[in-house]
N, C-alpha and C positions, 0 to 999 in steps of 0.2 A: 781658478782661484775663487774661494768662497767670499761672501760678504764680510765675514768675520776676519778673514786673512787680510783683506783690503784695508779694513779699519785698523788692524794691528800695525800695518805699515805706515799709517798716519802717526803712530806713536813711537814705534821702534825703528831706528835707523841702523841697518846692518845688525839687527838683533840686540841693540842696546838703547837705553833711553834715560834721559834726565827729565823728570816730571816735577813741575812746580806745584806744591800743595798749597792751595789757597781756599780751603774749605773751613778754616778756623772761625770765621766770623759768625757762623750759625750757632756756635756754642759760647764763643768768647766775646762777641760784640765787636765794635770798631776798635782796632789796634793800629798803632803806627805801622804803615805799610799796607794796611787793609782799607784805610779810610777812602782812598781814591784808587780802587783796584785797577782801573784802566791804565793809569800811569805806571803802576808796578808791572802789569802784564807786558807793556811795551818794552820796558827796560830788560825784563827777563828774556823775552823773545829775542831781542837784539843780542843778548848774551849767549843764546844757544839752547834754551830749553826746548825740548821736543813736544811737550804736552803740558796741559794745565789741569790739575784736579781741583774742581770747585763745586759750588752748590747750584741748585736749580735757579735760585734767585739771581745769582751773579751771571749765570749763563744767559738768562733771558734779558737781563738789563744791559749787558755789554757784549752782544753777539759779534761785533766787529773785531773783538780782541782775539778771536779764535780762528780767523780765516787762514792764518799761516802756521798754526800749530794744532796738535790733537787736543780734543776736549774730552775730559773724563768727568762725568757727573756723579756726585755722591748721591746715593739713594736712601741711606738711613740717617738717623739722627734722633730727634725728640728728647734731647737733653741740653742743658746749659751748665755753665760753671756754678750756678746757684744750687744745682741739685746733683752734683756728682760728675763723673768723667765718662770716657768713651764706652766703658763697660755697660752703660745704660742704653746704648744705641739700639734702636729698633727700626724696622722698615717704615719708610715714610712716602717714598715716591716710586712710581712704576718705571719699568724699562721703557715702555712706550713713551712716557713723558720725556725721558732723557733723549730719545731719538727725535722727538718733536723739537727739542732745543738744539739739535745739531750734534749731539754727543757721538763721539767715536768709540767710547767705552763707558762703562759704569763702574762704580765702586761701592763696596759695602764692607762692614767689619765681619770678622770671623773669630770667635773665641773658643779656646780649648782650656779645660780646667776651670778654676773658679768655683762657682756654685753649680750644681747639676742643672738647675733651672736655666741659668744664664747660658751655659754651654749648649743645652738642648735647643733653646729658643734661637740662639745665634746660628747654629748649624742648620736648623730647619729653614730659617730665613735665607741662608746662603743657598741651600738646595733649590728653594723656590725661585730665587733670582736666576740661578743657572738655567733652569728650564725655560724661563722667559727669554734669556739671552740667546739660547740656542734657537728658539723659534724666530727671533728677530735678527739673528746673525750679528750680534754685537758683543765684543769682548767684555769680560768681567774681571776686574781687579779685586781680589779679596785681601783685606788687611788683616793678616793672621797674627794673633798674639796669644801666648800661653800665660796663664795666671796660676798662682798657688791658691791655697784655701783662704788666705788672708787678702786675696785680690791684689797681690803685688805681681807685676810682670816677671816672667821667667825668661831670661835671655842667655841661658846656658845652651851649649850645642845640642844636647839631647832633646830638650823641650822645644827649642826653636825648630829643629828638624821635624818633630811631631806636628807642630802648628802648621808649618809650611806644607808638609805632605798631606795633612788633613784637608787643607784648602784645595790642593790639586786633586785629591781623590773625590772631592765633592764637585769638581768640574770647573774650578776657576781657571782662567786663561793666563793670568799672571798674578804674582803675589807681591804684596808690600809687607815688610816685616822688620822688626828691630834687628840690628847687628848684634852678634853675641859679644860677651865681655872681651876685653882686649887680649887676654891671655888664652882665649879659647879659639878653636878653629871653626870658621864658617863653612868650610868645604863640605862637611857631611850634610849641611842644610841644603846647599845647592845641588850636591850630587844626588840627594834623595828626592829631588823635584825634577820632573821632566817638562816643567814650564819655567819661564823666566822669573827670577827672584830679584826684587829690588829692595834695597834697604831704606828705611825711613830715617828722617833727620833727627827727630826727638827734640829735646830742650836746647836752649841757646848755648852754643859753645864757640870757642875761638875758631878763626879760619883754619889754623893749623890742625886743630882737633878734628874739624869737619872733613877737611881734605884727606887727612890721614885715615879716618874711618872709611871714607869712600874708596880710597886706594886699597886698603886692606880687603874690603868687600869684593872689589873687582879682581884682585889677585886670587881670591878664594872662590871665584865662580859666579859672583853676582852679575846681573845684566844691567845694572844701573842703580839709580836712587830716586826716591820721592822726597824732596826736601821742602820744608815750609818756612818757619820763622828764621832759620839760618840763611835764607835768601831774602825774604820780604822784609825782615827787620835789619838787614845789612845796610851799612852806610852807602854801599854801591851794589845794588842787586844785579846790575849788568855785569860787573867785574867778577863777582863771586859765581854767577851763573856760567860765565865763560871759563873760569878756572875749573869748576866741576865738570863741565862739558869736555874739556881737554883731557881730564883724567879718564872719564868714561868712554869717550869715543876715540881718543888718540893715544891713550896709554901714557900720558905725561906723568912724571914723578911728582911727588908732593912739593918738592922745592921749586920745580918748574911752574906748578900750578899756583903756588903762593906768589911767585913773582908776577904771574899774570893777574892775580887778584889785586895787586898793588900798582899796576900800570896807570 
């Protein structure tokens, strides 16, 4: 078994994973749920998250939080809410630095569409990170998003499949991506990828909407989810983490999961 495979097993349990995304502070500043990250981490680990996606600064300041879960370190950034969104992300940190922090995997954005310059720069950065990850035997999670010419995300099946397959073709080990619209099928997205595909949580929604989306994704071939504010802004991060984990790992229904989230 390679070093990369060993690290993947720190994140994926029987091929599935629930990852808590707590990398928002680098662009959004202190938010409820992010102000005392160690407390939030503890609750979510108790709820059953398999890994935590976070920043270099959080990883270095709270190393004890990651002893029982996988650590995924974000490598890109260089933007805040004062100057636009994630489409401005550029490489900031090295793979070697993530390893020094104890990372089990690293993460970066991957854009298709939008402006030609943005797409080119993003995919070239992704390729460079893939080469470093192969050298150091550490998995790479690519957050693949398709954009139209007006920089609006495209979450239809055709474009989602293009975004995900692009990330895999460039060498990513697993993919984070938006779920397609409710009336569209996510199966072609997962069937077109020979690496695990995890859906992202997106904006704040109700528990029922969140759990329904994750259940749909799992039914249509996803390997799990990477959820941020819908966990760390929840009134009970532990309970919603447990509900999500039960859907992802044990195939619970949405109704069963909702009851778990309210225990």
